[in-house]
N, C-alpha and C positions, 0 to 999 in steps of 0.2 A: 188593406187586401187587394192583390191584382187579380184581375180576371184570368182563368186557366186556360191558357192555349190547348188546341185539341192536338196537335201535331208537334213532333220534334223540330220541324223546321218553322212552325209558327212560334214556338218557345224561343229558338234562337232569333227570330226576327222582331217579335213584338217589343215595344218599349217597355223596360223594366225600371221604370223610375222608382226609387226608393222614397217614397213620400214619408213624412214623419208620422209615426204610429202614436196612437193615444198613449199618455204617460202610463196608464196602467197596464197597457198590454205588453206582452213578450214578444220578442223578435222570432219569426218564425225561420228556423234553420235546418237545412236538410243535411243529415249525416248518412254517408253510405254505410260503413259497417258498424257493428255492435260496440266495436272497440273505441271507434270515433265517437259514436253517441254517448257511449259512458263518459268520456273526458268532458264532452259539450254538456252533460247534464250536470256532472259534478261540479263543473267550474262556471257554466252558466247561471245554475240555480232558477230562481223564478224569473229571471231576465230573457231566458230562451226556451221557446217552445221547439222541442227536438222531434224531428219526424226522421226515424231511422229507415233505410230503404231496403237494407238486407237483415232479414231475420235469421235465427237460430236453422242451422243446417244449410245454409246458402253459402255456395262456393263464389267467392267475388271474381276469381279468376274467369269464369264461365258466365257471369251474370249480364242479361241483356235488359235494357230499360224498357219498361211495359208503359202504357199508355197513362196510369196513374203515377208513375215516376215522373214521366213528362210534364204533367200537370204540376205535381209537387214542386218539381225544380223551377219551373217556370213561375210558380207563387212565391217562391222562397224570398226571404230577405238576405239570406246568405246560405252558402254551401260549404260543408267540411267533409273532405275525403282524405284518405291516408296518403294514396300517391305511390311514386316508386313504381309504377305500373300494376299494381295490385288489382285494381279495378278494370284492367284490360282495356276493351273498346270503349266501356263507358268513362274511361279517363279522357278519351278525345272530346266526348260531348260535354265533359266538366269544363276543360279547359276552353271552349268555346263560349259557353255560359259565363265564364269568368270575365269575359270582356265587358259585361253588362251588370253582373251581380258579384259582389264579394265573395270570392271563392278561395279557400285555404287549403291546400296539400299539407296536412299537419306533419305528416314524417318527413317530408323534405324541407318544411319552413323551420322544425323543431329540433332536427337530429344533425349531429356533426357529419359533414360528407365522408370523413376517413373513417368513421364507424360502420358505414355500409357495406355489407357483405358483396362483393362483386361474384358472378357466376360465369360459367361458359354457355349457357344456354339462353334462348329467348332474348330479353331485352339485356341480359348481361347483368341484373341487379338481383337480389333476393329481397323480396318486399316484406318479409314477415318480422319487421323489426319491433313488433309489442311483444315477442317471444323472450325478448330480454327487459325486465320491468324496470331496471334502472334507466336503460336507454329511452324506452317509451315515455319515461317521467318528463322529457324535454318536450312532449307535445304539450304541456300544461301552458307555456306561455304564448304560444301562437292563438290557442283558444282564448286566452284572457285578453289578448290583444284585439281579437274579433269582437268579444263582448264590449269591451271598452269602445270600439268603433260604432258598434250597432246601437248600443244603450250607456252612452257616458255616464249616467247618473249610477250605474253599475259597475264601474270600472273598479273601484276601489274594493267593493266586495268580491268581485271576480278575481282581483289579485290574491285575495287572503285565501279563497278557496283554492286556487291554483297552488299556492303554498302548501295547503293541507293535502291536496291530492299528490304532489309530488312528494311529501315526506311520507305519505302511505305507501307510495310505489317504492320509494328507496327503502323502506322497512321490509317490505314484500321481496324486493330483490335480495336483501341479506338472508332473509328466512329461506328462501328457496335454495341459495348458495349452501348453506347450513344444511338443509335437508337433502341435498343430493350428495354432499360430502359424506353422508353415512352409508350409502352403497359401496359394497365392497368393490375394490378395484378392478377385479376380473369380470365384474358383472355390470360396470359402468357403461352400458351401450344401450342406446335407445333406438330401436328398430321401429320405423313406424311406416304408414302408408304412402306418404309423399313427403318430400324435403321440404318440410315448413319449419323443421325445429333447429337449424343452425344457429341462429341468434341464441336460444336457449342452450344449445351445446358449448357454445364459446363462452357465453356468460357464467355457467355454472358447471363447467369442466366436466361435461359427458359426451362421449362420442355419439354422433348421429349416424344412422343408416337409414335412408329412404329408399322405399322400394321404386317409387315414382320421383321425377325430378322437380325443381321449385314449383314449376306451374302445372296445373292439372289439364291444360289444353292438349297434351298427348299423352297416350296411355303406356304404361310399363310393359316392355316386352318379355318374352321369354326368358331371354338372357338376363334381363334385370332382375326376375324372379329367382332363377337358378343361382345367380351370384349371392345374393340374400341368404338362401337356403345353404348354400355351402359355409356362408359365414357363421350362421347361428347354430349350426351342427358342429362345425369344427370348434368353435368356442364354448359350446354348449350354454349359449345365452337362453335365460329362462323364459322370457316373455316377450310378445310383439303386440304392436298398438295400432289400433285403426282410430281415425278421425270422425268427428261427428259429421263433417262435409263430403267425407270421401266413401265410395264405394268399398266394402269390405272384401270384394272379389280376390283381389291381389293377395291381401293378408291370409284369406282363407287358403289360397293356393300354396303359400308358404308353409303353413301350419301343417297342411296336407302331405306336402313333399318331406318336411322334416319327419313327421310321424312314420312316413314310409322308410326312413333311413334310420328309425330306432331312437329319435329325440324328441322328448315330450316337451313340445313348444306351447306355453300357455298363452291365451289371448289375455292380455291387460284390459284395464278398464278402458273405456272410449274416452279419447282425448279431444280438447278443443284446439283447433289450429285456426282456421280462417273465419271461424263465426264462434260467438259465445253459446252458453246454454239458455235454457227457455227463459222466456221474459217473465219477471216477477219471482224469480229464484235467485239464491247466491251465486250459481254458475251463470246466470244471466247478467253478471256484472264482470268487469274486467278483472280486479282482484279476485274474485270467486272462480273464475275461469283458470287463472294460474295456480290458484290454490288447488282447485281439483286436480288439474294436471299433475302437479307436483306430488300429491299425495298418491294418487294412482300409480306415477312411474316409481316412487321410493318404495312403497309395498310391494310392486309387483317384482321389483330386482332385489329384495332382500334388505333394503335398509330401514332406519326407523325415523318416523316422521316427527320432528320436534313441535313443540307449543308454537301456536302462532305469536308474533311479538304484540307487546302492549299497545304499539302505535296503530295496529289494526284493530283494537277494541271497539271504536265507533262503529266501524264495518262489520264487524261480527255480531254487535248487539242489535244492528239494524236488519239483519239477516238470520238471526237466531242461531249463529254458527258459534261452538265452543271455542275458545282459545286453545284449549287441550282436549282432545277426544278421549274417551276411555281407553287406558291401556297405553297412552302417550305419555 
């Protein structure tokens, strides 16, 4: 284990030699978001000790590294982050550290470039790739490659776990598509606080309307709110959703304005977009995050949630989640 630097400058300047760890010790890996950490834990198993920087309710677009983060990054044997500019200014720090410490942007390394959504704002890229479970399954290989680099003796087991993880996400992908398809066509519109669901919408055939843009660095304006109100009233959209990392202020403004115009717009269940649920819960896993989102969306918009697939039985058993809830 390296000595922790006290400042970011020290972290970048200090020699970060990757000496051989004791055979029984796991490699220390820092993962930025919960989604990245979930993949690292699932694939790394006992061979990786994963330190997650951003917890539940944390917005990665606005995240600023603190002193404890600097220490963790300086001590890490490797760093995993999503990339595609999701981590904002932190991404620049990670790129600099990458000159001395194995650093992998899993979304950039594992996903086909032609599947990345381009936007007209900010960096020109929508970074919310994990909202497409089938697409996000592509991060399994870069994570397994890193495990093999850090812990060669774990390579074979990591590859096997990567295959299992990929199969689970592909089954989840099919289940989400089946669930969304049950929503009546005229209700298949997902209105959210910020535009984090375009990959979800593209993958699962549901139109997405975000009050705020792809990034949360700039706030939604009055014109943005008015446009969404006009849409939900005109089309009698039944529900609107707020995300766990976003202030509910703009969503509440839309609901209030719609009510004034005689439309009863319900507030749907809280969705997870840039962060997962609470640690130690089913929603605090990547699979659970998308299961919770999909169930909330389908139920609020008038669809019928199908039973979870058999391929997710190990995950469901681990978290005491029924494959089929009562009434499904």
